[in-house]
N, C-alpha and C positions, 0 to 999 in steps of 0.2 A: 840488830840487823840479822835478818835471816838468809841462811844460805840457799842459793838457787843452783840447780844442776840441769846441764844440757846433756842429753844422753842418746845413744842409738842402741836399738835392739834389733835382732834378726832371729831367723829360724835355723840358720846353718851358714857356714863360711860362704861368702859371696852370694847369699840369698837376698830375699827382700829386705829392705832397710826401713826402719821407723825412726824418725828423729822428733824429740819433744823436750819440754823444759817441765821442771817440777821444783817445788821447795822441800820435798821429801822422797828422795831417791828410793830408799827402801820401801816405803809404802807403794810408791807408784810401779816398781818393778815387780813386786808382790801381786799387785792388781793385774798386771799383764800376765804373770805366770799362772794365775788362777782364773784368767779370763772374766774378770768381774764386770767388764764393759764391753759392749758390742763396739765393733769398729774394725779398722784396718788391721790393727794387731792381733785381734781375735780370729778374723777371717784367714790371715795367713800364718797363724800360729807363731807369732813373734814373741818371745819371752826371754831370749838370751841376751844379757846386757853385755855389749861387746866394746862400749866406748863411753866415756863420760867426761864432763869438764865441770868444774866448781866455780861459782861466781858469788860474790858478796852483794852484788847489786841486780835487782830484778831486772831492770831496763837493759842492762848490758847482757845478761843472760837471754833475754827475748830476742835482742838484736842478732847475737850469735847463733840462735836456733834458726832465725830467719835466713841468716847467711849461709848456714850449712844446708838448709833445704834448698837453696838455689844453685848450689856447687854441682857440678857434674858428677855422675855416679863414680866414675875412675878416680876423681879426687877424693871422694868420700872412702872409697876402698883403701886407698893409700893412706888416708888419715887412720883407719882402723888398723891396717897392717903394721903402721909405725908405732901405734899405741899398744897393740894386742895382736901381735904377730900369729899366734895360734888361734885366734878367735875363741879364747876361752871365755866361759860365761864367768863375768866378774861379780855376779851378784853376792855369792857367799863371802868373797873376799872384801867387798865394799860395804855391803848392807847388813851384815850380821854383828 
């Protein structure tokens, strides 16, 4: 069984947010940091991992990603603040 991750990246505290799901968090954040794919995260320079959750089940992870995307921005900001109050980039801590 593979692990799945739901994550949020940003460009700065309280900046634009991007929520996605992946089975390889290190690879996916590396792709964001090096702007390997065109899209929202590249356009807004989103590469700072500020929040993540780990799941053992792909369907649960996808459902959680969809739920997070539907929550209001204030709720998402509180989620990040409760998890990572300083909005530190968690990439080096989690992905290396």
